[in-house]
N, CA, C and O atoms as a Tripos MOL2 file, in Angstrom:
@<TRIPOS>MOLECULE
protein
  292   291    73     0     0
PROTEIN
NO_CHARGES

@<TRIPOS>ATOM
      1 N         -27.4940    2.8750   11.6950 N.3       1 UNK1
      2 CA        -26.5860    3.1580   10.6130 C.3       1 UNK1
      3 C         -25.4760    4.0670   11.1380 C.2       1 UNK1
      4 O         -25.7260    5.0000   11.9010 O.2       1 UNK1
      5 N         -24.2580    3.7780   10.7180 N.am      2 UNK2
      6 CA        -23.1190    4.6230   11.0660 C.3       2 UNK2
      7 C         -23.1940    5.9140   10.2590 C.2       2 UNK2
      8 O         -23.7280    5.9370    9.1500 O.2       2 UNK2
      9 N         -22.6560    6.9760   10.8230 N.am      3 UNK3
     10 CA        -22.6770    8.2740   10.1360 C.3       3 UNK3
     11 C         -22.0110    8.1890    8.7620 C.2       3 UNK3
     12 O         -22.4890    8.8010    7.8070 O.2       3 UNK3
     13 N         -20.9270    7.4470    8.6540 N.am      4 UNK4
     14 CA        -20.2000    7.3450    7.3930 C.3       4 UNK4
     15 C         -21.0470    6.7110    6.2840 C.2       4 UNK4
     16 O         -20.8510    7.0030    5.1040 O.2       4 UNK4
     17 N         -21.9800    5.8530    6.6660 N.am      5 UNK5
     18 CA        -22.7880    5.1220    5.6820 C.3       5 UNK5
     19 C         -23.7890    6.0040    4.9350 C.2       5 UNK5
     20 O         -24.3150    5.5860    3.9030 O.2       5 UNK5
     21 N         -24.0550    7.1810    5.4160 N.am      6 UNK6
     22 CA        -25.0140    8.0470    4.7320 C.3       6 UNK6
     23 C         -24.3680    8.8400    3.5920 C.2       6 UNK6
     24 O         -25.0710    9.4810    2.8100 O.2       6 UNK6
     25 N         -23.0400    8.8010    3.4920 N.am      7 UNK7
     26 CA        -22.3310    9.5660    2.4740 C.3       7 UNK7
     27 C         -21.8620    8.6710    1.3300 C.2       7 UNK7
     28 O         -21.2530    7.6250    1.5540 O.2       7 UNK7
     29 N         -22.1550    9.0960    0.1080 N.am      8 UNK8
     30 CA        -21.7490    8.3450   -1.0750 C.3       8 UNK8
     31 C         -20.2750    8.6220   -1.3770 C.2       8 UNK8
     32 O         -19.8180    9.7640   -1.3160 O.2       8 UNK8
     33 N         -19.5520    7.5650   -1.7000 N.am      9 UNK9
     34 CA        -18.1380    7.6920   -2.0530 C.3       9 UNK9
     35 C         -17.8270    6.7650   -3.2100 C.2       9 UNK9
     36 O         -18.4570    5.7200   -3.3700 O.2       9 UNK9
     37 N         -16.8580    7.1540   -4.0100 N.am     10 UNK10
     38 CA        -16.4720    6.3230   -5.1340 C.3      10 UNK10
     39 C         -15.0400    6.6330   -5.5520 C.2      10 UNK10
     40 O         -14.4600    7.6510   -5.1740 O.2      10 UNK10
     41 N         -14.4910    5.7080   -6.3530 N.am     11 UNK11
     42 CA        -13.1490    5.8640   -6.9040 C.3      11 UNK11
     43 C         -13.2610    5.7770   -8.4140 C.2      11 UNK11
     44 O         -13.9560    4.9070   -8.9390 O.2      11 UNK11
     45 N         -12.5840    6.6700   -9.1130 N.am     12 UNK12
     46 CA        -12.5940    6.6310  -10.5760 C.3      12 UNK12
     47 C         -11.2110    6.9770  -11.1060 C.2      12 UNK12
     48 O         -10.4260    7.6620  -10.4510 O.2      12 UNK12
     49 N         -10.9350    6.4880  -12.3050 N.am     13 UNK13
     50 CA         -9.6710    6.7810  -12.9690 C.3      13 UNK13
     51 C          -9.7120    8.1760  -13.5770 C.2      13 UNK13
     52 O         -10.7280    8.5780  -14.1440 O.2      13 UNK13
     53 N          -8.6150    8.9120  -13.4620 N.am     14 UNK14
     54 CA         -8.4910   10.2220  -14.0790 C.3      14 UNK14
     55 C          -7.4560   10.1400  -15.1940 C.2      14 UNK14
     56 O          -6.2640    9.9770  -14.9330 O.2      14 UNK14
     57 N          -7.9190   10.2530  -16.4390 N.am     15 UNK15
     58 CA         -6.9830   10.2730  -17.5680 C.3      15 UNK15
     59 C          -6.0610   11.4790  -17.4820 C.2      15 UNK15
     60 O          -4.8760   11.3890  -17.8010 O.2      15 UNK15
     61 N          -6.6040   12.5890  -17.0550 N.am     16 UNK16
     62 CA         -5.8230   13.8240  -16.9660 C.3      16 UNK16
     63 C          -4.6560   13.6940  -15.9870 C.2      16 UNK16
     64 O          -3.5350   14.1080  -16.2820 O.2      16 UNK16
     65 N          -4.9390   13.1070  -14.8100 N.am     17 UNK17
     66 CA         -3.9170   13.0100  -13.7690 C.3      17 UNK17
     67 C          -3.1840   11.6730  -13.7580 C.2      17 UNK17
     68 O          -2.1460   11.5390  -13.1110 O.2      17 UNK17
     69 N          -3.7220   10.6760  -14.4780 N.am     18 UNK18
     70 CA         -3.1340    9.3340  -14.5360 C.3      18 UNK18
     71 C          -3.0500    8.6750  -13.1550 C.2      18 UNK18
     72 O          -2.0760    7.9930  -12.8400 O.2      18 UNK18
     73 N          -4.0830    8.8900  -12.3420 N.am     19 UNK19
     74 CA         -4.2060    8.2670  -11.0250 C.3      19 UNK19
     75 C          -5.6840    7.9830  -10.7600 C.2      19 UNK19
     76 O          -6.5630    8.4970  -11.4520 O.2      19 UNK19
     77 N          -5.9360    7.1630   -9.7540 N.am     20 UNK20
     78 CA         -7.3040    6.9500   -9.2800 C.3      20 UNK20
     79 C          -7.6340    8.0530   -8.2840 C.2      20 UNK20
     80 O          -6.8030    8.4170   -7.4510 O.2      20 UNK20
     81 N          -8.8390    8.5780   -8.3730 N.am     21 UNK21
     82 CA         -9.2800    9.6380   -7.4690 C.3      21 UNK21
     83 C         -10.4810    9.1380   -6.6780 C.2      21 UNK21
     84 O         -11.4680    8.6740   -7.2480 O.2      21 UNK21
     85 N         -10.3820    9.2410   -5.3610 N.am     22 UNK22
     86 CA        -11.4760    8.8890   -4.4680 C.3      22 UNK22
     87 C         -12.2370   10.1410   -4.0990 C.2      22 UNK22
     88 O         -11.6440   11.1490   -3.7160 O.2      22 UNK22
     89 N         -13.5650   10.0770   -4.2140 N.am     23 UNK23
     90 CA        -14.3870   11.2700   -3.9840 C.3      23 UNK23
     91 C         -15.5070   11.0200   -2.9660 C.2      23 UNK23
     92 O         -16.0940    9.9410   -2.9000 O.2      23 UNK23
     93 N         -15.7680   12.0400   -2.1970 N.am     24 UNK24
     94 CA        -16.9300   12.1210   -1.3110 C.3      24 UNK24
     95 C         -17.2550   13.6070   -1.1890 C.2      24 UNK24
     96 O         -16.9060   14.2400   -0.1920 O.2      24 UNK24
     97 N         -17.9300   14.1700   -2.2100 N.am     25 UNK25
     98 CA        -18.1130   15.6200   -2.2630 C.3      25 UNK25
     99 C         -18.8910   16.2210   -1.0950 C.2      25 UNK25
    100 O         -18.7940   17.4240   -0.8500 O.2      25 UNK25
    101 N         -19.6470   15.4230   -0.3850 N.am     26 UNK26
    102 CA        -20.3890   15.9630    0.7610 C.3      26 UNK26
    103 C         -19.4890   16.2180    1.9710 C.2      26 UNK26
    104 O         -19.8570   16.9770    2.8670 O.2      26 UNK26
    105 N         -18.2930   15.5750    2.0010 N.am     27 UNK27
    106 CA        -17.3960   15.7330    3.1490 C.3      27 UNK27
    107 C         -16.0120   16.2690    2.8010 C.2      27 UNK27
    108 O         -15.4850   17.1300    3.5060 O.2      27 UNK27
    109 N         -15.4190   15.7680    1.7180 N.am     28 UNK28
    110 CA        -14.0480   16.1560    1.3650 C.3      28 UNK28
    111 C         -13.9280   16.3160   -0.1440 C.2      28 UNK28
    112 O         -14.7790   15.8420   -0.8970 O.2      28 UNK28
    113 N         -12.8760   16.9800   -0.5760 N.am     29 UNK29
    114 CA        -12.6830   17.1660   -2.0160 C.3      29 UNK29
    115 C         -12.1670   15.9110   -2.6880 C.2      29 UNK29
    116 O         -12.5030   15.6700   -3.8480 O.2      29 UNK29
    117 N         -11.3680   15.1000   -2.0160 N.am     30 UNK30
    118 CA        -10.9160   13.8520   -2.5990 C.3      30 UNK30
    119 C          -9.4730   13.5300   -2.2830 C.2      30 UNK30
    120 O          -8.7230   14.3580   -1.7670 O.2      30 UNK30
    121 N          -9.1050   12.3010   -2.6060 N.am     31 UNK31
    122 CA         -7.7340   11.8300   -2.4470 C.3      31 UNK31
    123 C          -7.3650   11.0870   -3.7190 C.2      31 UNK31
    124 O          -8.2330   10.8040   -4.5450 O.2      31 UNK31
    125 N          -6.0920   10.7680   -3.8850 N.am     32 UNK32
    126 CA         -5.6810   10.0760   -5.1020 C.3      32 UNK32
    127 C          -4.5680    9.0720   -4.8170 C.2      32 UNK32
    128 O          -3.9200    9.1150   -3.7710 O.2      32 UNK32
    129 N          -4.3660    8.1680   -5.7740 N.am     33 UNK33
    130 CA         -3.3040    7.1840   -5.6510 C.3      33 UNK33
    131 C          -3.3070    6.2240   -6.8280 C.2      33 UNK33
    132 O          -4.1580    6.3150   -7.7130 O.2      33 UNK33
    133 N          -2.3490    5.3030   -6.8350 N.am     34 UNK34
    134 CA         -2.1590    4.3810   -7.9490 C.3      34 UNK34
    135 C          -3.0110    3.1110   -7.8470 C.2      34 UNK34
    136 O          -3.2880    2.4750   -8.8640 O.2      34 UNK34
    137 N          -3.4240    2.7380   -6.6440 N.am     35 UNK35
    138 CA         -4.1680    1.4910   -6.4170 C.3      35 UNK35
    139 C          -5.6080    1.8360   -6.0080 C.2      35 UNK35
    140 O          -5.8140    2.4580   -4.9650 O.2      35 UNK35
    141 N          -6.6040    1.4420   -6.8120 N.am     36 UNK36
    142 CA         -7.9840    1.8320   -6.4990 C.3      36 UNK36
    143 C          -8.4930    1.2670   -5.1720 C.2      36 UNK36
    144 O          -9.2820    1.9190   -4.4870 O.2      36 UNK36
    145 N          -8.0580    0.0840   -4.8080 N.am     37 UNK37
    146 CA         -8.4970   -0.4990   -3.5360 C.3      37 UNK37
    147 C          -7.9190    0.2910   -2.3690 C.2      37 UNK37
    148 O          -8.6180    0.5690   -1.3940 O.2      37 UNK37
    149 N          -6.6510    0.6480   -2.4690 N.am     38 UNK38
    150 CA         -6.0160    1.4400   -1.4150 C.3      38 UNK38
    151 C          -6.6350    2.8300   -1.3290 C.2      38 UNK38
    152 O          -6.8380    3.3530   -0.2330 O.2      38 UNK38
    153 N          -6.9340    3.4280   -2.4750 N.am     39 UNK39
    154 CA         -7.5670    4.7500   -2.4890 C.3      39 UNK39
    155 C          -8.9240    4.6820   -1.7970 C.2      39 UNK39
    156 O          -9.2580    5.5700   -1.0130 O.2      39 UNK39
    157 N          -9.7130    3.6380   -2.0730 N.am     40 UNK40
    158 CA        -11.0240    3.4960   -1.4380 C.3      40 UNK40
    159 C         -10.8760    3.3330    0.0710 C.2      40 UNK40
    160 O         -11.6310    3.9260    0.8420 O.2      40 UNK40
    161 N          -9.9110    2.5360    0.4850 N.am     41 UNK41
    162 CA         -9.6740    2.3110    1.9190 C.3      41 UNK41
    163 C          -9.2760    3.6300    2.5930 C.2      41 UNK41
    164 O          -9.8060    3.9820    3.6470 O.2      41 UNK41
    165 N          -8.3440    4.3450    1.9800 N.am     42 UNK42
    166 CA         -7.8930    5.6090    2.5530 C.3      42 UNK42
    167 C          -9.0060    6.6620    2.5480 C.2      42 UNK42
    168 O          -9.1060    7.4710    3.4710 O.2      42 UNK42
    169 N          -9.8310    6.6470    1.5140 N.am     43 UNK43
    170 CA        -10.9620    7.5660    1.4620 C.3      43 UNK43
    171 C         -11.8770    7.3470    2.6640 C.2      43 UNK43
    172 O         -12.3120    8.3070    3.2990 O.2      43 UNK43
    173 N         -12.1660    6.0940    2.9740 N.am     44 UNK44
    174 CA        -12.9880    5.7880    4.1420 C.3      44 UNK44
    175 C         -12.3550    6.2650    5.4360 C.2      44 UNK44
    176 O         -13.0470    6.7630    6.3240 O.2      44 UNK44
    177 N         -11.0370    6.1140    5.5460 N.am     45 UNK45
    178 CA        -10.3380    6.5670    6.7510 C.3      45 UNK45
    179 C         -10.4020    8.0860    6.8890 C.2      45 UNK45
    180 O         -10.6340    8.6020    7.9820 O.2      45 UNK45
    181 N         -10.1970    8.8000    5.7860 N.am     46 UNK46
    182 CA        -10.2530   10.2620    5.8220 C.3      46 UNK46
    183 C         -11.6720   10.7290    6.1410 C.2      46 UNK46
    184 O         -11.8660   11.6510    6.9330 O.2      46 UNK46
    185 N         -12.6530   10.0930    5.5250 N.am     47 UNK47
    186 CA        -14.0430   10.4370    5.8150 C.3      47 UNK47
    187 C         -14.3380   10.2670    7.3020 C.2      47 UNK47
    188 O         -14.9620   11.1320    7.9160 O.2      47 UNK47
    189 N         -13.8880    9.1460    7.8840 N.am     48 UNK48
    190 CA        -14.1420    8.8960    9.3010 C.3      48 UNK48
    191 C         -13.4340    9.9360   10.1620 C.2      48 UNK48
    192 O         -13.9850   10.3790   11.1700 O.2      48 UNK48
    193 N         -12.2240   10.3280    9.7790 N.am     49 UNK49
    194 CA        -11.5180   11.3830   10.5140 C.3      49 UNK49
    195 C         -12.3070   12.6930   10.4950 C.2      49 UNK49
    196 O         -12.4000   13.3760   11.5150 O.2      49 UNK49
    197 N         -12.8710   13.0420    9.3490 N.am     50 UNK50
    198 CA        -13.6710   14.2630    9.2300 C.3      50 UNK50
    199 C         -14.9160   14.1610   10.1220 C.2      50 UNK50
    200 O         -15.2450   15.0990   10.8490 O.2      50 UNK50
    201 N         -15.5940   13.0310   10.0600 N.am     51 UNK51
    202 CA        -16.7890   12.8130   10.8860 C.3      51 UNK51
    203 C         -16.4330   12.9070   12.3660 C.2      51 UNK51
    204 O         -17.1360   13.5630   13.1350 O.2      51 UNK51
    205 N         -15.3400   12.2490   12.7670 N.am     52 UNK52
    206 CA        -14.9050   12.3030   14.1720 C.3      52 UNK52
    207 C         -14.6190   13.7390   14.6060 C.2      52 UNK52
    208 O         -14.9760   14.1380   15.7150 O.2      52 UNK52
    209 N         -13.9770   14.5120   13.7370 N.am     53 UNK53
    210 CA        -13.6760   15.9090   14.0610 C.3      53 UNK53
    211 C         -14.9660   16.7160   14.2620 C.2      53 UNK53
    212 O         -15.0820   17.4880   15.2140 O.2      53 UNK53
    213 N         -15.9200   16.5310   13.3650 N.am     54 UNK54
    214 CA        -17.2020   17.2220   13.5150 C.3      54 UNK54
    215 C         -17.8470   16.8640   14.8500 C.2      54 UNK54
    216 O         -18.3310   17.7390   15.5690 O.2      54 UNK54
    217 N         -17.8510   15.5840   15.1750 N.am     55 UNK55
    218 CA        -18.5140   15.1380   16.4000 C.3      55 UNK55
    219 C         -17.7810   15.6240   17.6500 C.2      55 UNK55
    220 O         -18.4170   16.0310   18.6220 O.2      55 UNK55
    221 N         -16.4490   15.5830   17.6290 N.am     56 UNK56
    222 CA        -15.6690   16.0270   18.7920 C.3      56 UNK56
    223 C         -15.8080   17.5210   19.0460 C.2      56 UNK56
    224 O         -15.7380   17.9700   20.1900 O.2      56 UNK56
    225 N         -16.0060   18.2920   17.9800 N.am     57 UNK57
    226 CA        -16.1140   19.7450   18.1310 C.3      57 UNK57
    227 C         -17.5680   20.2090   18.2660 C.2      57 UNK57
    228 O         -17.8310   21.4070   18.3630 O.2      57 UNK57
    229 N         -18.5000   19.2680   18.2710 N.am     58 UNK58
    230 CA        -19.9030   19.6070   18.4550 C.3      58 UNK58
    231 C         -20.5740   20.2070   17.2390 C.2      58 UNK58
    232 O         -21.6550   20.7850   17.3460 O.2      58 UNK58
    233 N         -19.9420   20.0770   16.0830 N.am     59 UNK59
    234 CA        -20.5210   20.6280   14.8540 C.3      59 UNK59
    235 C         -21.4700   19.6130   14.2240 C.2      59 UNK59
    236 O         -21.2990   18.4030   14.3730 O.2      59 UNK59
    237 N         -22.4540   20.1220   13.5300 N.am     60 UNK60
    238 CA        -23.4150   19.2830   12.8240 C.3      60 UNK60
    239 C         -22.8010   18.8190   11.5090 C.2      60 UNK60
    240 O         -22.2200   19.6160   10.7720 O.2      60 UNK60
    241 N         -22.9320   17.5380   11.2220 N.am     61 UNK61
    242 CA        -22.4310   16.9980    9.9560 C.3      61 UNK61
    243 C         -23.2120   17.5830    8.7880 C.2      61 UNK61
    244 O         -24.4050   17.8570    8.9200 O.2      61 UNK61
    245 N         -22.5520   17.7790    7.6420 N.am     62 UNK62
    246 CA        -23.2680   18.2780    6.4710 C.3      62 UNK62
    247 C         -24.3500   17.2920    6.0320 C.2      62 UNK62
    248 O         -24.1930   16.0790    6.1750 O.2      62 UNK62
    249 N         -25.4210   17.8130    5.5100 N.am     63 UNK63
    250 CA        -26.4920   16.9670    4.9950 C.3      63 UNK63
    251 C         -26.0110   16.2760    3.7220 C.2      63 UNK63
    252 O         -25.5240   16.9370    2.8050 O.2      63 UNK63
    253 N         -26.1470   14.9400    3.6600 N.am     64 UNK64
    254 CA        -25.7420   14.2390    2.4360 C.3      64 UNK64
    255 C         -26.6190   14.6850    1.2630 C.2      64 UNK64
    256 O         -27.8470   14.6830    1.3610 O.2      64 UNK64
    257 N         -25.9870   15.0610    0.1730 N.am     65 UNK65
    258 CA        -26.7330   15.5080   -1.0080 C.3      65 UNK65
    259 C         -26.4460   14.6500   -2.2250 C.2      65 UNK65
    260 O         -27.2920   14.5220   -3.1100 O.2      65 UNK65
    261 N         -25.2550   14.0610   -2.2760 N.am     66 UNK66
    262 CA        -24.8600   13.2640   -3.4340 C.3      66 UNK66
    263 C         -25.4510   11.8690   -3.3170 C.2      66 UNK66
    264 O         -25.2730   11.1940   -2.3030 O.2      66 UNK66
    265 N         -26.1450   11.4480   -4.3420 N.am     67 UNK67
    266 CA        -26.7360   10.1170   -4.3830 C.3      67 UNK67
    267 C         -26.0860    9.3340   -5.5220 C.2      67 UNK67
    268 O         -25.6280    9.9350   -6.4930 O.2      67 UNK67
    269 N         -26.0390    8.0210   -5.4240 N.am     68 UNK68
    270 CA        -25.3230    7.2150   -6.4230 C.3      68 UNK68
    271 C         -25.7290    7.4530   -7.8740 C.2      68 UNK68
    272 O         -24.8670    7.3760   -8.7490 O.2      68 UNK68
    273 N         -26.9660    7.7300   -8.1680 N.am     69 UNK69
    274 CA        -27.3790    7.8710   -9.5490 C.3      69 UNK69
    275 C         -27.4340    9.3280  -10.0270 C.2      69 UNK69
    276 O         -27.8650    9.6050  -11.1460 O.2      69 UNK69
    277 N         -26.9860   10.2630   -9.1580 N.am     70 UNK70
    278 CA        -26.9200   11.6670   -9.5510 C.3      70 UNK70
    279 C         -25.6880   11.9030  -10.3860 C.2      70 UNK70
    280 O         -24.6650   11.2460  -10.1900 O.2      70 UNK70
    281 N         -25.7730   12.8200  -11.3030 N.am     71 UNK71
    282 CA        -24.5770   13.2090  -12.0370 C.3      71 UNK71
    283 C         -23.8710   14.2960  -11.2390 C.2      71 UNK71
    284 O         -24.4760   15.3070  -10.8800 O.2      71 UNK71
    285 N         -22.5930   14.0830  -10.9660 N.am     72 UNK72
    286 CA        -21.8110   15.0140  -10.1730 C.3      72 UNK72
    287 C         -20.7370   15.6250  -11.0570 C.2      72 UNK72
    288 O         -20.0660   14.9220  -11.8130 O.2      72 UNK72
    289 N         -20.5820   16.9270  -10.9580 N.am     73 UNK73
    290 CA        -19.5400   17.5740  -11.7550 C.3      73 UNK73
    291 C         -18.3320   17.8780  -10.9090 C.2      73 UNK73
    292 O         -17.3490   18.4250  -11.4100 O.2      73 UNK73
@<TRIPOS>BOND
     1     1     2 1
     2     2     3 1
     3     3     4 2
     4     3     5 am
     5     5     6 1
     6     6     7 1
     7     7     8 2
     8     7     9 am
     9     9    10 1
    10    10    11 1
    11    11    12 2
    12    11    13 am
    13    13    14 1
    14    14    15 1
    15    15    16 2
    16    15    17 am
    17    17    18 1
    18    18    19 1
    19    19    20 2
    20    19    21 am
    21    21    22 1
    22    22    23 1
    23    23    24 2
    24    23    25 am
    25    25    26 1
    26    26    27 1
    27    27    28 2
    28    27    29 am
    29    29    30 1
    30    30    31 1
    31    31    32 2
    32    31    33 am
    33    33    34 1
    34    34    35 1
    35    35    36 2
    36    35    37 am
    37    37    38 1
    38    38    39 1
    39    39    40 2
    40    39    41 am
    41    41    42 1
    42    42    43 1
    43    43    44 2
    44    43    45 am
    45    45    46 1
    46    46    47 1
    47    47    48 2
    48    47    49 am
    49    49    50 1
    50    50    51 1
    51    51    52 2
    52    51    53 am
    53    53    54 1
    54    54    55 1
    55    55    56 2
    56    55    57 am
    57    57    58 1
    58    58    59 1
    59    59    60 2
    60    59    61 am
    61    61    62 1
    62    62    63 1
    63    63    64 2
    64    63    65 am
    65    65    66 1
    66    66    67 1
    67    67    68 2
    68    67    69 am
    69    69    70 1
    70    70    71 1
    71    71    72 2
    72    71    73 am
    73    73    74 1
    74    74    75 1
    75    75    76 2
    76    75    77 am
    77    77    78 1
    78    78    79 1
    79    79    80 2
    80    79    81 am
    81    81    82 1
    82    82    83 1
    83    83    84 2
    84    83    85 am
    85    85    86 1
    86    86    87 1
    87    87    88 2
    88    87    89 am
    89    89    90 1
    90    90    91 1
    91    91    92 2
    92    91    93 am
    93    93    94 1
    94    94    95 1
    95    95    96 2
    96    95    97 am
    97    97    98 1
    98    98    99 1
    99    99   100 2
   100    99   101 am
   101   101   102 1
   102   102   103 1
   103   103   104 2
   104   103   105 am
   105   105   106 1
   106   106   107 1
   107   107   108 2
   108   107   109 am
   109   109   110 1
   110   110   111 1
   111   111   112 2
   112   111   113 am
   113   113   114 1
   114   114   115 1
   115   115   116 2
   116   115   117 am
   117   117   118 1
   118   118   119 1
   119   119   120 2
   120   119   121 am
   121   121   122 1
   122   122   123 1
   123   123   124 2
   124   123   125 am
   125   125   126 1
   126   126   127 1
   127   127   128 2
   128   127   129 am
   129   129   130 1
   130   130   131 1
   131   131   132 2
   132   131   133 am
   133   133   134 1
   134   134   135 1
   135   135   136 2
   136   135   137 am
   137   137   138 1
   138   138   139 1
   139   139   140 2
   140   139   141 am
   141   141   142 1
   142   142   143 1
   143   143   144 2
   144   143   145 am
   145   145   146 1
   146   146   147 1
   147   147   148 2
   148   147   149 am
   149   149   150 1
   150   150   151 1
   151   151   152 2
   152   151   153 am
   153   153   154 1
   154   154   155 1
   155   155   156 2
   156   155   157 am
   157   157   158 1
   158   158   159 1
   159   159   160 2
   160   159   161 am
   161   161   162 1
   162   162   163 1
   163   163   164 2
   164   163   165 am
   165   165   166 1
   166   166   167 1
   167   167   168 2
   168   167   169 am
   169   169   170 1
   170   170   171 1
   171   171   172 2
   172   171   173 am
   173   173   174 1
   174   174   175 1
   175   175   176 2
   176   175   177 am
   177   177   178 1
   178   178   179 1
   179   179   180 2
   180   179   181 am
   181   181   182 1
   182   182   183 1
   183   183   184 2
   184   183   185 am
   185   185   186 1
   186   186   187 1
   187   187   188 2
   188   187   189 am
   189   189   190 1
   190   190   191 1
   191   191   192 2
   192   191   193 am
   193   193   194 1
   194   194   195 1
   195   195   196 2
   196   195   197 am
   197   197   198 1
   198   198   199 1
   199   199   200 2
   200   199   201 am
   201   201   202 1
   202   202   203 1
   203   203   204 2
   204   203   205 am
   205   205   206 1
   206   206   207 1
   207   207   208 2
   208   207   209 am
   209   209   210 1
   210   210   211 1
   211   211   212 2
   212   211   213 am
   213   213   214 1
   214   214   215 1
   215   215   216 2
   216   215   217 am
   217   217   218 1
   218   218   219 1
   219   219   220 2
   220   219   221 am
   221   221   222 1
   222   222   223 1
   223   223   224 2
   224   223   225 am
   225   225   226 1
   226   226   227 1
   227   227   228 2
   228   227   229 am
   229   229   230 1
   230   230   231 1
   231   231   232 2
   232   231   233 am
   233   233   234 1
   234   234   235 1
   235   235   236 2
   236   235   237 am
   237   237   238 1
   238   238   239 1
   239   239   240 2
   240   239   241 am
   241   241   242 1
   242   242   243 1
   243   243   244 2
   244   243   245 am
   245   245   246 1
   246   246   247 1
   247   247   248 2
   248   247   249 am
   249   249   250 1
   250   250   251 1
   251   251   252 2
   252   251   253 am
   253   253   254 1
   254   254   255 1
   255   255   256 2
   256   255   257 am
   257   257   258 1
   258   258   259 1
   259   259   260 2
   260   259   261 am
   261   261   262 1
   262   262   263 1
   263   263   264 2
   264   263   265 am
   265   265   266 1
   266   266   267 1
   267   267   268 2
   268   267   269 am
   269   269   270 1
   270   270   271 1
   271   271   272 2
   272   271   273 am
   273   273   274 1
   274   274   275 1
   275   275   276 2
   276   275   277 am
   277   277   278 1
   278   278   279 1
   279   279   280 2
   280   279   281 am
   281   281   282 1
   282   282   283 1
   283   283   284 2
   284   283   285 am
   285   285   286 1
   286   286   287 1
   287   287   288 2
   288   287   289 am
   289   289   290 1
   290   290   291 1
   291   291   292 2
@<TRIPOS>SUBSTRUCTURE
     1 UNK1         2 RESIDUE 1 A UNK
     2 UNK2         6 RESIDUE 1 A UNK
     3 UNK3        10 RESIDUE 1 A UNK
     4 UNK4        14 RESIDUE 1 A UNK
     5 UNK5        18 RESIDUE 1 A UNK
     6 UNK6        22 RESIDUE 1 A UNK
     7 UNK7        26 RESIDUE 1 A UNK
     8 UNK8        30 RESIDUE 1 A UNK
     9 UNK9        34 RESIDUE 1 A UNK
    10 UNK10       38 RESIDUE 1 A UNK
    11 UNK11       42 RESIDUE 1 A UNK
    12 UNK12       46 RESIDUE 1 A UNK
    13 UNK13       50 RESIDUE 1 A UNK
    14 UNK14       54 RESIDUE 1 A UNK
    15 UNK15       58 RESIDUE 1 A UNK
    16 UNK16       62 RESIDUE 1 A UNK
    17 UNK17       66 RESIDUE 1 A UNK
    18 UNK18       70 RESIDUE 1 A UNK
    19 UNK19       74 RESIDUE 1 A UNK
    20 UNK20       78 RESIDUE 1 A UNK
    21 UNK21       82 RESIDUE 1 A UNK
    22 UNK22       86 RESIDUE 1 A UNK
    23 UNK23       90 RESIDUE 1 A UNK
    24 UNK24       94 RESIDUE 1 A UNK
    25 UNK25       98 RESIDUE 1 A UNK
    26 UNK26      102 RESIDUE 1 A UNK
    27 UNK27      106 RESIDUE 1 A UNK
    28 UNK28      110 RESIDUE 1 A UNK
    29 UNK29      114 RESIDUE 1 A UNK
    30 UNK30      118 RESIDUE 1 A UNK
    31 UNK31      122 RESIDUE 1 A UNK
    32 UNK32      126 RESIDUE 1 A UNK
    33 UNK33      130 RESIDUE 1 A UNK
    34 UNK34      134 RESIDUE 1 A UNK
    35 UNK35      138 RESIDUE 1 A UNK
    36 UNK36      142 RESIDUE 1 A UNK
    37 UNK37      146 RESIDUE 1 A UNK
    38 UNK38      150 RESIDUE 1 A UNK
    39 UNK39      154 RESIDUE 1 A UNK
    40 UNK40      158 RESIDUE 1 A UNK
    41 UNK41      162 RESIDUE 1 A UNK
    42 UNK42      166 RESIDUE 1 A UNK
    43 UNK43      170 RESIDUE 1 A UNK
    44 UNK44      174 RESIDUE 1 A UNK
    45 UNK45      178 RESIDUE 1 A UNK
    46 UNK46      182 RESIDUE 1 A UNK
    47 UNK47      186 RESIDUE 1 A UNK
    48 UNK48      190 RESIDUE 1 A UNK
    49 UNK49      194 RESIDUE 1 A UNK
    50 UNK50      198 RESIDUE 1 A UNK
    51 UNK51      202 RESIDUE 1 A UNK
    52 UNK52      206 RESIDUE 1 A UNK
    53 UNK53      210 RESIDUE 1 A UNK
    54 UNK54      214 RESIDUE 1 A UNK
    55 UNK55      218 RESIDUE 1 A UNK
    56 UNK56      222 RESIDUE 1 A UNK
    57 UNK57      226 RESIDUE 1 A UNK
    58 UNK58      230 RESIDUE 1 A UNK
    59 UNK59      234 RESIDUE 1 A UNK
    60 UNK60      238 RESIDUE 1 A UNK
    61 UNK61      242 RESIDUE 1 A UNK
    62 UNK62      246 RESIDUE 1 A UNK
    63 UNK63      250 RESIDUE 1 A UNK
    64 UNK64      254 RESIDUE 1 A UNK
    65 UNK65      258 RESIDUE 1 A UNK
    66 UNK66      262 RESIDUE 1 A UNK
    67 UNK67      266 RESIDUE 1 A UNK
    68 UNK68      270 RESIDUE 1 A UNK
    69 UNK69      274 RESIDUE 1 A UNK
    70 UNK70      278 RESIDUE 1 A UNK
    71 UNK71      282 RESIDUE 1 A UNK
    72 UNK72      286 RESIDUE 1 A UNK
    73 UNK73      290 RESIDUE 1 A UNK
């Protein structure tokens, strides 16, 4: 399994901000945009950049805590 596959990510609409927000709370705070497919794609790219940075600097990746059926605030 790739390191990125252990982290849950999703895209949801924000009524408050009127944009789609991509989230992966175990790695990053999130990204946003007008197209949900593009936001999901970019979220994956940012996640991979974070993972690559951790690996290049010898740091341990955070333990995945968010699971698909958990309620996240």
